[in-house]
C-alpha positions as CSV (number, residue, x, y, z in Angstrom):
1,M,56.3,220.9,96.8
2,S,57.9,217.5,97.4
3,S,56.9,214.2,95.9
4,K,56.0,213.0,99.4
5,S,53.4,215.7,99.9
6,V,51.2,215.1,96.9
7,S,49.6,211.8,96.1
8,S,49.3,210.4,92.6
9,G,45.5,210.6,93.0
10,I,45.6,214.3,93.6
11,L,48.0,214.9,90.7
12,F,45.8,212.9,88.2
13,K,42.7,214.7,89.6
14,W,44.5,218.0,88.7
15,L,45.1,216.7,85.2
16,W,41.5,215.5,84.9
17,R,40.0,218.8,86.0
18,G,42.3,220.9,84.0
19,Y,42.4,219.1,80.7
20,L,40.7,215.7,80.4
21,R,37.3,216.7,81.6
22,K,36.6,218.7,78.5
23,H,37.0,215.5,76.5
24,A,34.7,213.5,78.8
25,K,32.3,212.5,75.9
26,L,35.1,211.0,73.8
27,I,36.4,209.2,76.9
28,A,33.0,207.9,77.8
29,V,32.5,206.4,74.3
30,A,36.0,204.9,74.4
31,L,35.3,203.4,77.8
32,V,32.2,201.6,76.4
33,F,34.4,200.0,73.7
34,M,37.1,199.4,76.2
35,F,34.6,197.5,78.4
36,V,33.5,195.4,75.4
37,E,37.2,194.6,74.6
38,G,38.1,193.7,78.1
39,S,35.0,191.5,78.7
40,M,35.7,189.4,75.7
41,L,38.5,187.5,77.5
42,G,36.0,186.6,80.2
43,A,33.6,185.3,77.5
44,L,36.3,183.2,76.0
45,A,37.2,181.7,79.3
46,Y,33.6,181.0,80.0
47,M,33.3,179.1,76.7
48,M,35.9,176.6,77.9
49,Q,33.5,174.7,80.1
50,P,30.9,173.8,77.5
51,M,33.7,173.1,74.9
52,F,35.4,170.5,77.1
53,D,32.3,169.0,78.8
54,N,29.7,169.1,76.0
55,V,32.0,168.7,72.9
56,F,35.2,166.9,73.9
57,L,33.8,164.7,76.7
58,E,30.2,164.1,75.5
59,G,30.8,164.3,71.8
60,D,28.1,166.9,70.9
61,G,28.9,167.7,67.2
62,R,26.3,170.5,66.9
63,M,27.7,172.3,69.9
64,L,31.1,172.2,68.3
65,Y,29.9,174.6,65.5
66,V,28.1,176.8,67.9
67,I,31.1,177.2,70.1
68,A,33.4,177.8,67.1
69,A,31.0,180.6,65.9
70,V,30.9,182.2,69.3
71,V,34.7,182.1,69.6
72,I,35.3,183.7,66.2
73,S,32.7,186.3,67.1
74,I,34.5,187.0,70.4
75,F,37.8,187.7,68.6
76,L,36.1,189.9,65.9
77,V,34.3,192.0,68.5
78,R,37.5,192.3,70.6
79,A,39.5,193.4,67.5
80,L,36.9,196.0,66.4
81,S,36.3,197.5,69.9
82,G,40.1,197.6,70.5
83,V,40.7,199.6,67.3
84,V,37.9,202.1,68.1
85,Q,38.9,202.7,71.7
86,K,42.6,203.1,70.9
87,I,41.8,205.7,68.2
88,L,39.5,207.7,70.4
89,L,41.8,207.6,73.5
90,S,44.9,208.4,71.4
91,R,43.2,211.5,70.1
92,V,42.3,212.5,73.6
93,A,45.9,212.0,74.8
94,M,47.3,214.0,71.9
95,L,44.9,216.8,72.3
96,T,45.5,216.9,76.0
97,A,49.3,217.0,75.5
98,S,49.0,219.8,73.0
99,E,46.8,221.8,75.4
100,V,49.2,221.3,78.3
101,R,52.2,222.4,76.2
102,Q,50.4,225.5,75.0
103,D,49.3,226.5,78.5
104,L,52.7,225.7,80.0
105,L,54.4,227.8,77.3
106,A,51.9,230.7,77.8
107,K,52.5,230.5,81.6
108,M,56.2,230.6,81.3
109,M,56.2,233.5,78.9
110,K,54.1,235.5,81.4
111,Q,56.8,235.0,84.1
112,G,59.1,237.9,84.8
113,G,62.8,238.3,84.3
114,E,63.7,236.8,87.6
115,F,62.0,233.5,86.7
116,H,63.9,233.2,83.4
117,Q,67.2,234.0,85.2
118,T,66.8,231.1,87.5
119,H,65.3,228.6,85.0
120,P,67.7,227.8,82.2
121,P,66.2,227.3,78.7
122,G,67.1,223.6,78.7
123,H,65.1,223.0,81.8
124,L,62.1,224.8,80.4
125,I,62.3,222.9,77.1
126,Q,62.4,219.7,79.1
127,R,59.3,220.7,81.0
128,V,57.4,221.5,77.8
129,Q,58.6,218.6,75.7
130,G,60.0,215.9,78.1
131,D,57.6,216.1,81.0
132,V,54.5,216.5,78.9
133,G,55.7,213.8,76.6
134,S,56.2,211.5,79.6
135,V,52.7,212.2,81.0
136,N,51.2,211.8,77.5
137,K,52.9,208.4,77.0
138,I,51.8,207.1,80.4
139,W,48.3,208.6,80.1
140,R,47.8,206.8,76.8
141,S,49.0,203.5,78.4
142,L,46.8,204.1,81.4
143,L,43.7,204.8,79.2
144,T,44.2,202.3,76.5
145,G,45.9,199.6,78.5
146,A,45.1,199.9,82.2
147,G,41.4,200.5,81.5
148,R,41.1,197.5,79.3
149,D,43.1,195.3,81.6
150,F,41.2,196.4,84.7
151,I,37.8,195.5,83.0
152,G,39.3,192.3,81.7
153,L,40.6,191.3,85.1
154,F,37.3,192.1,86.7
155,V,35.3,189.9,84.2
156,L,37.9,187.1,84.4
157,L,37.8,187.0,88.2
158,A,34.0,186.9,88.0
159,V,34.2,183.9,85.7
160,A,36.7,182.2,88.1
161,I,34.5,182.9,91.1
162,N,31.5,181.6,89.3
163,V,33.3,178.3,88.7
164,D,34.5,178.0,92.3
165,V,35.0,180.6,95.0
166,T,37.5,178.5,97.0
167,W,39.7,178.1,93.9
168,A,39.6,181.8,93.3
169,L,40.6,182.6,96.9
170,L,43.5,180.1,96.7
171,A,44.7,181.6,93.4
172,C,44.8,185.1,94.9
173,F,45.9,184.3,98.4
174,G,49.3,185.9,97.8
175,I,47.9,189.4,96.9
176,P,48.0,190.8,100.5
177,I,51.5,189.6,100.9
178,I,52.9,191.8,98.1
179,V,51.0,194.9,99.0
180,L,53.6,196.4,101.3
181,P,56.6,195.6,99.0
182,A,54.6,197.1,96.1
183,V,54.0,200.3,98.0
184,V,57.7,200.7,98.9
185,A,58.7,200.0,95.3
186,Q,56.2,202.6,94.0
187,R,57.6,205.3,96.3
188,F,61.2,204.4,95.3
189,V,60.3,204.6,91.6
190,R,58.6,208.0,92.0
191,R,61.7,209.5,93.8
192,R,64.0,208.1,91.2
193,A,61.7,209.3,88.4
194,R,61.9,212.9,89.6
195,E,65.7,212.7,89.7
196,V,65.6,211.3,86.1
197,R,63.5,214.2,84.9
198,D,65.9,216.7,86.6
199,L,68.9,215.1,85.0
200,A,67.1,215.0,81.6
201,A,66.6,218.8,82.0
202,S,70.3,219.2,82.7
203,L,71.2,217.3,79.6
204,A,68.9,219.5,77.6
205,T,70.5,222.6,79.1
206,R,74.0,221.2,78.3
207,L,73.0,220.7,74.6
208,D,71.4,224.1,74.4
209,E,74.5,225.8,75.6
210,V,76.8,223.7,73.4
211,F,74.9,224.4,70.2
212,H,74.5,228.1,70.9
213,G,78.1,228.4,71.9
214,I,79.6,226.2,69.2
215,V,81.8,228.9,67.8
216,Q,83.4,229.7,71.1
217,I,83.9,226.0,71.8
218,K,85.7,225.5,68.6
219,L,87.9,228.7,69.0
220,N,88.9,227.6,72.5
221,N,89.5,223.9,71.6
222,A,87.0,223.0,74.2
223,E,85.3,220.1,72.3
224,D,86.8,217.4,74.6
225,Y,85.9,219.4,77.7
226,E,82.3,219.8,76.6
227,R,82.0,216.2,75.6
228,R,83.4,215.1,79.0
229,R,80.8,217.3,80.8
230,Y,78.0,215.8,78.7
231,R,79.3,212.3,79.2
232,E,79.4,212.7,83.0
233,T,75.8,214.0,83.1
234,T,74.7,211.2,80.8
235,E,76.3,208.5,82.9
236,K,74.6,209.9,86.0
237,F,71.3,210.0,84.0
238,I,71.7,206.3,83.0
239,K,72.6,205.2,86.5
240,T,69.5,206.9,88.0
241,N,67.3,205.8,85.2
242,M,68.4,202.2,85.6
243,R,67.4,202.4,89.3
244,T,63.9,203.5,88.1
245,V,63.7,200.6,85.6
246,K,64.7,198.1,88.4
247,G,62.0,199.4,90.7
248,S,59.4,199.3,87.9
249,A,60.4,195.8,86.9
250,A,60.1,194.6,90.5
251,L,56.3,195.2,90.5
252,P,55.3,192.7,87.8
253,A,57.9,190.3,89.2
254,M,56.0,190.2,92.5
255,V,52.8,189.4,90.6
256,D,54.6,186.5,88.9
257,V,55.7,185.0,92.2
258,M,52.3,185.4,93.7
259,S,50.7,183.8,90.6
260,G,53.0,180.8,90.8
261,F,52.0,180.0,94.4
262,G,48.4,180.6,93.6
263,F,48.4,178.2,90.6
264,M,50.2,175.6,92.6
265,A,47.5,175.8,95.4
266,V,44.7,175.5,92.8
267,I,46.3,172.5,91.1
268,L,46.8,170.7,94.3
269,Y,43.4,171.4,95.7
270,G,41.3,171.5,92.5
271,G,43.1,168.5,91.0
272,S,42.0,166.4,94.0
273,E,38.4,167.5,93.5
274,I,38.5,166.5,89.8
275,I,40.0,163.1,90.6
276,S,37.2,162.6,93.2
277,G,34.6,163.6,90.7
278,E,33.4,166.7,92.6
279,K,34.4,168.9,89.7
280,T,34.5,168.4,85.9
281,V,37.4,168.9,83.6
282,G,35.4,171.6,81.8
283,Q,35.0,173.6,85.0
284,F,38.8,173.3,85.7
285,M,39.7,174.4,82.2
286,S,37.3,177.3,82.4
287,F,38.7,178.4,85.7
288,F,42.3,177.7,84.6
289,T,41.8,179.7,81.4
290,A,40.2,182.6,83.3
291,M,43.0,182.8,85.8
292,G,45.6,182.3,83.1
293,F,44.2,185.2,81.2
294,A,43.8,187.2,84.5
295,F,47.4,187.0,85.6
296,D,48.6,188.7,82.4
297,P,46.5,191.8,83.0
298,M,47.7,191.7,86.6
299,R,51.3,191.9,85.5
300,R,50.6,194.7,83.1
301,L,48.6,196.6,85.8
302,A,51.5,196.2,88.2
303,S,53.9,197.5,85.5
304,I,51.7,200.4,84.8
305,S,51.6,201.2,88.6
306,G,55.3,201.9,88.3
307,Q,54.8,204.0,85.2
308,I,52.1,205.9,87.0
309,Q,54.8,206.9,89.6
310,I,57.0,208.1,86.8
311,A,54.1,210.1,85.3
312,S,53.3,211.5,88.8
313,A,56.8,212.9,89.1
314,S,56.3,214.7,85.7
315,I,52.8,215.9,86.5
316,E,54.1,217.2,89.8
317,R,56.7,219.3,88.1
318,L,54.1,220.6,85.6
319,K,51.7,221.4,88.4
320,E,54.4,223.4,90.2
321,L,55.0,225.5,87.1
322,M,51.3,225.9,86.2
323,E,50.5,227.1,89.8
324,M,53.6,229.3,90.2
325,P,52.2,232.8,90.7
326,V,53.0,235.4,88.0
327,K,54.3,238.4,89.8
328,L,54.2,240.9,87.0
329,V,50.5,241.2,85.9
330,S,48.3,244.0,84.7
331,P,46.3,245.8,87.4
332,E,42.6,245.1,87.7
333,N,41.6,248.6,86.7
334,P,44.4,249.8,84.5
335,K,44.9,253.4,83.5
336,P,45.1,254.3,79.8
337,A,48.5,254.6,78.4
338,P,49.8,258.1,77.6
339,T,49.3,259.4,74.1
340,G,51.7,261.5,72.0
341,T,55.4,261.4,72.8
342,P,55.7,260.8,76.6
343,G,58.6,261.6,78.9
344,I,60.1,259.1,81.3
345,T,60.7,259.6,85.1
346,L,62.2,257.4,87.7
347,E,61.5,258.6,91.3
348,N,63.7,257.2,94.2
349,V,63.8,253.8,92.6
350,S,65.6,251.0,94.4
351,L,66.0,247.4,93.2
352,S,67.7,244.4,94.7
353,Y,68.3,240.8,93.6
354,G,68.4,239.0,96.8
355,E,71.1,240.7,98.9
356,T,72.6,242.4,95.8
357,E,71.6,246.0,95.5
358,V,71.4,247.1,91.8
359,L,69.7,250.5,92.1
360,D,69.9,252.8,95.1
361,K,67.2,255.5,95.3
362,L,67.8,256.5,91.7
363,S,66.0,259.4,90.2
364,L,66.2,260.6,86.6
365,T,64.2,262.2,83.9
366,A,64.2,261.7,80.1
367,A,62.4,264.6,78.4
368,A,59.7,263.9,75.9
369,G,60.9,263.9,72.3
370,Q,64.6,264.1,73.2
371,T,67.5,261.7,73.3
372,T,68.9,260.8,76.8
373,A,72.0,258.7,77.1
374,L,73.0,256.5,80.0
375,V,76.7,255.9,80.5
376,G,78.7,254.2,83.2
377,A,80.7,251.1,84.0
378,S,79.2,247.6,83.6
379,G,77.0,246.8,86.6
380,A,76.0,250.4,87.1
381,G,72.4,249.5,86.5
382,K,71.8,250.9,83.0
383,S,70.2,247.8,81.5
384,T,68.1,247.4,84.7
385,I,66.4,250.7,83.9
386,F,65.3,249.3,80.5
387,N,63.9,246.2,82.3
388,L,62.0,248.5,84.7
389,L,60.6,250.7,82.0
390,T,59.2,247.6,80.1
391,R,58.1,245.9,83.4
392,L,60.2,242.9,82.9
393,I,60.9,243.5,86.6
394,D,59.3,245.8,89.2
395,P,61.3,248.1,91.6
396,T,61.7,247.2,95.2
397,E,60.9,250.8,96.1
398,G,60.0,253.9,94.1
399,V,58.0,254.7,91.1
400,V,58.6,254.5,87.3
401,R,56.5,256.8,85.3
402,V,55.9,257.1,81.5
403,G,54.0,260.2,80.5
404,G,53.1,260.8,84.1
405,V,51.5,257.3,84.5
406,A,53.1,254.7,86.7
407,T,54.2,251.6,84.8
408,N,52.4,249.3,87.2
409,E,49.1,251.2,86.7
410,M,49.0,250.4,83.0
411,A,48.0,247.1,81.3
412,L,51.2,245.3,80.3
413,P,50.3,245.1,76.6
414,D,49.5,248.8,76.5
415,L,52.8,249.6,78.3
416,R,54.9,247.5,76.0
417,R,53.2,249.0,72.9
418,L,55.0,252.2,73.8
419,Y,58.4,250.9,73.2
420,S,60.7,249.8,70.4
421,V,63.9,248.2,71.6
422,V,67.2,247.7,69.8
423,T,70.0,245.9,71.6
424,Q,73.5,244.8,70.8
425,E,72.3,241.1,70.6
426,A,70.1,241.8,67.5
427,L,68.0,238.7,68.3
428,L,66.4,237.1,65.3
429,F,64.3,234.0,65.0
430,D,64.8,231.1,62.6
431,E,62.2,232.5,60.2
432,T,62.3,234.8,57.1
433,I,63.4,238.4,57.1
434,R,59.8,239.4,56.6
435,E,58.6,237.4,59.6
436,N,61.4,238.8,61.8
437,V,60.4,242.3,60.9
438,V,56.6,241.9,61.1
439,M,56.8,239.8,64.3
440,G,53.3,238.4,64.1
441,R,51.6,241.7,63.4
442,K,48.6,241.4,61.1
443,N,47.5,243.7,58.3
444,V,50.9,245.1,57.6
445,S,50.9,246.5,54.1
446,E,53.7,245.9,51.6
447,E,54.2,249.7,51.4
448,A,54.7,250.0,55.2
449,L,57.1,247.0,55.2
450,T,59.1,248.4,52.2
451,A,59.3,251.8,53.9
452,A,60.7,250.3,57.1
453,L,63.2,248.1,55.1
454,D,64.4,251.1,53.2
455,A,64.7,253.4,56.2
456,A,66.7,250.7,58.1
457,H,69.0,250.1,55.0
458,V,67.8,246.5,54.9
459,S,67.0,247.0,51.2
460,D,70.7,247.6,50.6
461,F,71.5,243.9,51.0
462,L,68.1,242.3,50.0
463,K,69.2,242.2,46.4
464,Q,71.9,239.7,47.4
465,M,69.4,237.4,49.2
466,P,68.2,234.5,47.1
467,K,64.5,235.0,48.1
468,G,64.6,238.7,49.0
469,V,62.6,239.6,52.0
470,D,61.4,236.0,52.2
471,T,64.9,234.6,52.7
472,P,65.3,232.5,56.0
473,V,67.8,234.1,58.4
474,G,68.8,230.9,60.0
475,P,69.0,230.0,63.7
476,R,69.4,233.2,65.6
477,G,70.0,235.0,62.4
478,S,73.2,233.1,61.6
479,A,72.7,233.5,57.8
480,L,73.2,237.3,58.2
481,S,76.2,239.4,59.2
482,G,76.1,241.3,62.5
483,G,75.3,244.6,60.7
484,Q,72.6,243.0,58.6
485,R,71.0,241.5,61.7
486,Q,71.1,244.8,63.4
487,R,69.4,246.5,60.5
488,V,66.6,243.9,60.5
489,V,66.0,244.6,64.1
490,I,65.9,248.4,63.4
491,A,63.4,247.7,60.6
492,R,61.2,245.9,63.1
493,A,61.4,248.9,65.5
494,L,60.5,251.3,62.6
495,L,57.5,249.2,61.7
496,R,56.3,249.2,65.3
497,D,56.3,253.0,65.1
498,T,56.3,253.5,68.9
499,P,56.7,256.8,70.7
500,I,59.6,255.6,72.8
501,L,62.9,254.1,71.6
502,L,65.3,252.1,73.8
503,L,68.8,251.5,72.4
504,D,71.1,249.2,74.3
505,E,74.6,249.3,72.8
506,A,73.0,249.0,69.4
507,T,76.3,249.5,67.5
508,S,78.9,248.2,69.9
509,A,79.6,244.9,68.0
510,L,79.8,246.3,64.5
511,D,82.7,247.3,62.3
512,A,83.2,250.9,61.3
513,Q,81.4,250.6,57.9
514,S,78.4,248.7,59.4
515,E,78.3,251.1,62.3
516,S,78.0,254.0,60.0
517,V,75.1,252.5,58.1
518,V,73.3,251.3,61.3
519,Q,73.9,254.7,63.0
520,K,72.1,256.5,60.1
521,A,69.2,254.1,60.5
522,L,69.1,254.7,64.2
523,D,69.2,258.5,63.8
524,K,66.1,258.2,61.5
525,L,64.4,255.9,64.0
526,A,65.1,258.3,66.9
527,S,63.6,261.3,65.1
528,G,60.6,262.6,66.9
529,R,60.7,260.0,69.6
530,T,61.7,259.9,73.3
531,T,64.9,258.0,73.0
532,L,66.9,256.4,75.8
533,V,70.4,255.2,74.9
534,I,72.8,252.9,76.7
535,A,76.4,253.3,75.5
536,H,79.9,252.5,76.5
537,R,81.5,254.2,73.5
538,L,80.9,257.8,74.3
539,S,81.4,258.9,70.6
540,T,77.9,257.6,69.9
541,V,76.2,259.8,72.5
542,R,78.1,263.1,72.1
543,D,75.0,264.7,70.4
544,A,72.5,263.5,73.0
545,D,70.3,266.2,74.5
546,K,71.2,264.9,77.9
547,I,73.8,262.4,79.2
548,I,73.2,260.8,82.6
549,V,76.3,259.3,84.3
550,M,75.6,256.3,86.5
551,D,77.8,254.5,89.1
552,R,76.7,251.7,91.5
553,G,73.0,252.2,90.9
554,R,73.0,256.0,91.3
555,V,73.1,259.1,89.1
556,V,76.4,260.8,89.8
557,D,76.2,263.5,87.1
558,E,74.1,264.7,84.2
559,G,74.2,267.3,81.5
560,T,75.2,267.8,77.8
561,H,78.5,266.5,76.5
562,E,80.1,269.9,76.7
563,E,78.8,270.6,80.2
564,L,80.1,267.2,81.5
565,L,83.5,267.8,80.0
566,A,83.7,271.2,81.5
567,R,82.9,269.9,85.0
568,G,85.8,267.5,84.7
569,G,84.1,264.6,86.6
570,T,83.7,261.0,85.9
571,Y,82.4,261.5,82.4
572,A,85.4,263.7,81.4
573,D,87.8,261.1,82.7
574,L,86.0,258.3,80.7
575,Y,86.0,260.5,77.6
576,R,89.7,261.3,77.8
577,L,90.5,257.6,78.4
578,Q,88.7,256.8,75.2
579,F,90.2,259.7,73.2
580,Q,93.9,260.1,73.5
581,D,94.6,260.6,69.9
582,G,94.4,264.4,69.6
583,K,90.6,264.7,69.7
584,L,90.8,265.9,73.3
585,V,91.9,269.4,72.3
586,A,89.1,269.8,69.8
587,D,86.5,268.6,72.3
588,T,87.8,270.8,75.2
589,R,87.9,274.2,73.5
590,S,85.0,275.3,75.5
591,I,86.9,274.7,78.8
592,S,88.6,277.7,80.3
593,P,92.4,277.8,80.0
594,E,92.8,277.5,83.8
595,K,90.6,274.5,84.0
596,K,92.2,272.9,80.9
597,Q,95.7,273.4,82.3
598,K,94.6,271.9,85.7
599,T,93.1,268.9,84.0
600,V,96.2,268.2,81.9
601,M,98.5,268.7,85.0
602,D,96.3,266.4,87.1
603,A,95.7,263.8,84.5
604,P,98.7,261.6,85.3
605,A,98.0,261.7,89.0
606,N,94.3,261.2,89.3
607,L,93.0,259.8,86.0
608,L,94.0,256.2,86.8
609,Q,92.7,256.6,90.3
610,R,89.2,257.7,89.1
611,I,89.0,255.2,86.3
612,G,90.3,252.3,88.4
613,G,87.8,253.1,91.1
614,F,85.0,253.5,88.6
615,F,85.4,250.2,87.0
616,T,86.3,248.1,90.1
617,N,83.2,249.4,91.8
């Protein structure tokens, strides 16, 4: 959707129908006060004629007090109506902005993994905060300023026309002349405004990456490099933004030029009529005051027209996101989720990201209540299987079943309630330990929470925490060590008490002592559940009921640890590569002497060939 294809009117109509219409009553009341405020300038201009003709020229003393009372009343009414309408419309603007942000966040959270891979967090933050903030700011200006100015302009022009139609036409003769330049300027501003919003999103992304990667930046002495990258984007942002400012400033400048010529024409023509006695000084002052007041709203309206183009660019981006279809949705008539402890089956599953094939007609089975491990080189498709099971993505071909029910036949909330996931990232939120474990669940008893904390060995370090379970963990859990973060995530999984457990390199980033504690917690967590484990360190999956070996999106072998070693395939080569310290003999006692001798003799010749091909592919 390009900015050329959607008019500002259509975009604001979308905003009205989606959000503003529900506040129509408040807006209607505010418009009444807005009309009163705007019309007061016209009343003030109208009072100029009797003040000059009856008071100043004729010397009517009684009329002086009447006019003075009317003038002060005009200002009091204008002040009161201005306060009321600004309060009402500001409330509408803030409520609308809040509703747009909530809906936008909800829509983006519903999008699948592909969406979040192509939309950096900084860009999405800029949509939710920057674009909505821009629309809110302009909408408030449009409601509180443009509405009042439009009404004021209409009343003032009515006063001017009432004094003399010819004078009014002369004052406004330049309006048609600036229409075309104004249209060109508006289009220019809108294009530049969209570029500015995109650059603002890039700046937000740059900051997000810097703050999240600050440790690596420091360790690699990359502060100057990152500062230079940010400066370059900032300079481009300023340059583009200044072009937007210039375009917006040109619009009220055109009104000033038109106003100058209009006033000159009225002075020349109207002045001659006053000199000849055809018009009175009071009429001229009433007209001059009305037009003087009118040109100021004209300038503001011209300025707001540029701001409307800026808002239109933001609304267009919001509309694009709001109307972007969600590919991963629950079926209209979902099947019930399986009960008990279900097994997992993938049947001829293929998946591609564009032209990149990730899975190639892959089939595997993880038996109910057993532990199945997935091993293989990076890029073999192991983590993709987890994404398929939880329906973060859907396969291009084939079927993924849980307990005999296809994942795309279940309601998404029901499907995801089947899983507890523990990954190597151990993602925590900037909340307390309690909130990170409970994760929004209601009616969690203290007994259940304590049991989960004890089983995950979180209680072991809670005594050291200043506020115990209510201690904040910091941004991304930075106040805790890696092992502590992992144990909090395991406690979260224990509290969920789901029938299926997905473990993705859950101990790969831990030291030996932390790994031992975490592994005990994982063993307790896996008990009685269908468990699927991704692991590069084969020592962590030796006791798995079944090990599935993957390569380039396919299953190349499967069996128990002993069976795979005995066959001497890819798994055996990987295992021997990781264990060259004497453990090989103990782990290959079940292999026949002939097979063992052949393996040892062939190792120097083909081990590097197999491992090299495995990892390069």
